N, C-alpha and C positions, 0 to 999 in steps of 0.2 A: 465629716469635715470638722476641722479644729477651729476654735475661736480665734487663734492667732493668724489663720489663713484668710480670714474675711477682710475684704478691702471695701472701703466706702467709695461709691461711684460705680462699682462693678455690678454686673447683672448675674443673678444666680437662679437656678431652678430650685424652687422652694416648695415644700410639701405644705399645702393649705387645705385643711379638712382632708378629703381623700384624693385631692387632685395635685398634680405638679404644675406650678405656675411660674412663669418667668417674672422675677422681681428685681428691680434696680434698687440697691441699697443707697439710701440718701443720707443717713446719719446714725450715730449711736443713740440708743434710747436712754433716758435718764435713769430708769430702774433696771438697766441691764438689757442686753440684746441689741437689736437694731430696728430701725424704722426704714421701710422701703415702699416703693410704689410699684403696683402691678403694671407690667408692660401692656397687657391686654385691656384691662379695664380702667387703669389710672387711679385705682383706690389705694389709700394708704394702708399698709399692713405692718403690724408689729411682729417681729421674729424674736421670740424669747431666747431660743438657744440655737447653737450651731448645728444641732442634730437635725433641724428642719431643712437646712441647706443641703441640697443633693450634689450639685456640681456647678462650677462657674460656666457661664455662657459668654462667648466672645461675640461682639457685634459684627454685623456683616461688613462694616467698613474696614475691619481688621482682617478680613479674608475668610472667616468661618461663618456659616449660617447660624443664626440664633434659633431658639426653639419656636419663637413666635412666627418667624418667617417660614420655618419648616412646616408648621401646621397650616399656614395659608396656601402653600404650594401643593400640599397633599390633596389628592382627589380620590374619592371613594367611588368605586364602580359597583353598583348592585349586582347580585348574582342572577337576578331575573329581570325581565323587561318590565319596568315600572310604568311604562306608558299605557299598558293595557290593563283593563279591569281584571281583578282576580276572580270574582264570582260573576257569572253571566246572568244570573237571575232567571234562567230558563226553567221550564217545567220539568219535573222529574219523569223518568221513564216509568212505565207501569210495573216493571220488575223491580225497580229500585224505590218503590213507593214507601213512604214512612208508615210504620205500623200504627194502628189505632191505639190510642191510650185507653186505659180502663175507664177513665172519666167520660170520654167520648162514647165508648162502648155502652156505658150505663145510660147515657142520654138516648142513644140509638135504641137500646132494648126497651126503655120505658116508653118511647114514642111508638113502638110497634105493638105493645101490649094493649090490654083492655082499659088501661088507665088506672088499674089498681096499684096501690103502693106496694113496693117490694123491699125486702131486706137486702142488705149489701151482700151477704153470703149467697143469696139466691142469684143476684145480679152477676157476681163473679163466676159462679158455677155455669150459668147460662151463657155468659160471654165466652168462657173457655170451651164449652160444648159446641157452640156455633162457629168457633174459629175466629171470632172478632178480636180476641185478645189472647196472647199466650202467656201463661204464668212463668215467672222467672225465679230467682233465688229467694224471694221474700216468703216468709213463713205465714204471714197474716195479711194477704191482699185485701180481705174484706175490711179490716181495720183501716188500712191505707185508703181505701175507697170511701169509707165513712168519713174519715178526716178530710179528704179532698172535697167531698160534696158539702160538708159542713162549712169548710173554708170558703167555697164558692158562694154559698148562701150568705155568709157573713160579709164577705168583701163586696160582692156585686149587688146585694140587696134584692130589689125588685127586678133587676136585670138578670138574675140568676136563672139557669135552666131548670133548677130543681126547687122543690119545696119539701119541707119536713111534714109528712102527712100525720104520722103518729109516732110513738116511741119506737125508734129503731127502723122505721120505714120511710122511704122517700118516694115521691111521685114527680112527674114532669110538671113544671109550672105551666099554667094556661096563658098563652100569649095572645090575648084577644084585644 
């Protein structure tokens, strides 16, 4: 739009930030550009250049819908029934059960044993051997397990399932 085409008192669709907003031009600004009032919010907006003006809007009284009225009339219909809950919160089927994590497998294996501390490599090998956990693409699951057990001890403190028995070995914490 050109600067010469702008009329005071007219309503225009103006680019404000990343939105197009209907603005009624109220006066010319002292430092150039125009001052207008947002039709939707009533805030005063300074328009520095005619490049921000997209197109003139004609009021509904003159026979054409304005952008503000058009947005009020538009109704959005969702693609799904939003009246129903998405997740049912029901229990999983036995065949769709979530696989055991390596950390949970470690706690399970340490609870079955004699109570002797175990190295993470031994825990990983035993968990894979008994089918409690299946190895994936990771090259060093024993290092991952070591970090996870150490993190649980640090974060949970006395509530942790594990204790560090000696260097490189972990045992199950006594919950008495």
